[in-house]
C-alpha positions, 0 to 999 in steps of 0.5 A: 621482412623489409619488404613487408614493412614497406608494404605495411607503410604504404597501406597505413598511408592510404587516405580517403577523401572527406566524408561529404566528398565520399558521398558525392563520389558515390553519386558522381561515379554512377552518373558518369557511367550513366552519361557514358552509356546513355543509361540511367540504370547506373543511377537507379540500381547503384547510386540510390540504393547506396545512399538509402542503405547507408542511412539504414545501416547507420540507424541499426548499427554502431558503424561510423558514417565515414566508414560506411561511406568508404564501403559504399563508394568501393561497392559502387565502383565495383558494381558500375565496372562489372555492370558496364562490362555486361552492357558491352558484352550484352550480358546485362542481367548476368553482370548485374547479378554478379555485381550485386553478389560480389559486393555483397560478399565484399561488405560481409568481409569488411563488416567482419574485419570491423569486429561484427559477428557473421550474422550481423555482417550478413544482415547489414550487407543485405540492406543495400541488396534489399533496397535495390530489389525494391527499386526493381519494382519501379524500374524495368531493365531488359527481360526481368522475368524471374529476375529477382529469383536469379539475383537472389539465387546468385547472392545465396550461391556466393554466400554459400560458397564463401561460408563453405570456403571459410569452414573447409579452410579452417577445419585443418587448422583447428585440428592441427593448431587448435585455432580458427585462422579466420579468428586471427585474421579478423582480429588482426585487422580489427586491432590494426584499424581500431588499436585494440588487442582482441587478437590476444584472446585468439592467440591464448588458445595456442599459448603455454605457461612459462617463466619470464626471466628478467635480469635486473640491475639497480644502481644507487648513489652514496646515499642509498638513493636509487638512481636507475634500473637496468632491465634485461628481459629474456622476453622478445618484444613481439609479436606485433602491434599492441599484442603481448609483449610488443610494447614491453620497452615502452611499458617498462619505461612508463611504469618503472622510474629511471629505467632502461630496457635492453634486448635479452638474448631471446627469439620469437619463441619467447613472445608473451601473449597478453600485454597485462603480463607485461604490466604485472612484471613491471609491478614485480620489478618495482617491488624489488627494493635492494638498498645497494648496487644489486643484480637480481633475477626475477622469475615471473609466471606468464603465458608465452606464444607457442610459435611452433603451432603458429608456424604450422599455419603458414 
């Protein structure tokens, strides 16, 4: 667990240059490779399609310029490296086909992580490839006989293998757990990047109804004025991020006046699935209005994570 936290810390601290620097890098990287290999192909085949495609993608989608620039820079770097390896080993056309196919699938994955549907991710990822195809008509590189067909076949093959892999891998989990693991993975990254909680919808399929038991102790002064509320929930503050009961202590603190939230004796088996259940419980606690030092137990209906099913996925 500690190692996972360290890894998460480093990932969250990853930063990229400013947007205008990213655009400059998108041009400078192919330029450097063109100078090293004395070949303008890098600029024509990677830099120009990258710049044109980002403008087209921005015009037909809600993706931000910064996100699009980051995706383009990473794609360009991979393409230049793979293509340069092909030049060194005299496999120019094969390396170019592999470069385009590899970055095409990379963009599909990133667009899915950003919350787009598979069809939209495939369509947006194809724009850069289409622009590159257009440039082939104006630029000759090696023996280009049937070259377009080779590139298209390679990309279609990569796409087919990727989609087949996703489908075949998800089927056993659907049968045993009742949920597509890739729905969880993509929702997790979207929640992490955007701060949403879409993963709750996926996890609801492996949830079960239960009773949320809360031990409540209210303290009053001699004038019967409430001074503070001790809350001991037998609910685990998890599973992570904004999902379910992860922010339960803060939600109680913000919504229940003069409250102190403690950790009841419970495990991850008692994680709530949807955060709205936590707010509902907070409202029920506020309705308890005993006029003396009181010790009450609140039983509230809620949806709990079926941890046994989730463990089957790993």
